[in-house]
N, C-alpha and C positions, 0 to 999 in steps of 0.2 A: 351285607352293606346298605346303607341309607341311602334315599335318594333325595336331594334337596333343588329347591326351586326355589330362585330370587324372586321378590315379585315388590318393585319400588325399592324400598330399604331396606324392606325387611325377607329373611327366611322362609319358607315353612318345609316339614317334610312332608313328600306326596307318594311314597313307597320305600318298599326294600328291594336287595336283590332275592332273597329268599321265598317272597311271596311269587315270584315269577318261576312258570312252569319249565320244567327239565330241560326241553327242547329245546329254551329260547338262551339256555346258558352254555352256545358253545363256544366264547371267548375263554373261558375258564378251562378248556384244556389245551388251549396255544398257551406258551410258554412268553408271547409277548404282548400277554393281556397285563395293560398301565395299569390300572384300578387299584390294583391290591399293593400299587407301591406307595399310593395316596396316603394323607395319615389320617388316620381318623380322629375328630376332635369329639371330649366328652360333653355332656349337655348340650349337642348340638340342636336344638331347637327351633320353635320361631323366640325371633326376637327382634328388636327393632337396632339401627343402625347409630341411636341415640349413645349409648354406649362407647362406640368407635368415635364422633364425632368428638364427645370430648376428652377421650383417649388423646385425640391428634389435636383439641385443643390446648390439651395441657402441654405435648409435647411443643407445641411451638412456642410456650409461653416460658417454656424451661430455656430455648433454645435463645429466645430475646434476652431473658435475664443475663444468662452465658454470654452471648454478644453486648452485654451493658457492661457486664463483668470485664469485657476484655479490654472495651475501648475503654472504660476509667485506667487498668494498668499501663493499656498505651499509650493513654494521655502523661500518668505518674513516669514514667519511663522518659518520655520525651522531655519532659520536664526538667526529669534529671538529666538528659544529656546534654541539652541546652544550658543548663549550670556548669556543668563539665567542661563545656566549648568555652564560658566566657572564663573561667578558670583557665584554659591553656592560653586564652587570645591576650589575658593579661601576663601570662610567663613571660607568652614570645616577645610583647614588647617591650616587656620589661632588659629581656636579654637582649634585645637591641640598642634600648637605649644606653647600656651601658656593658660594652663590651668587654671583654677582659684583657688585660694589661698582656702589653705585649711579651714576650718570655724572657728571663736574661740573661746573657751572652756571658 
């Protein structure tokens, strides 16, 4: 297993478990060793956090685009609702002005 150290925004490899002497590997015999459950990442060498910052920035930009799209759709639906409301109010007013004729007996 590779040992990694974070320094500021960068990570660097500081050693590996294979380089340690046998007498220090007492945890390996224990069934509760959690280090083996941690997934290993390929090409996990020294890198800066710039790629991660770009990914996060792109993610927030996509969220803003989605929010703008939803706002636009909400405005469209609100406009349609107001138009339907106006039409219904007109129909209600017309029905109140001209009540139906009394039934014939």
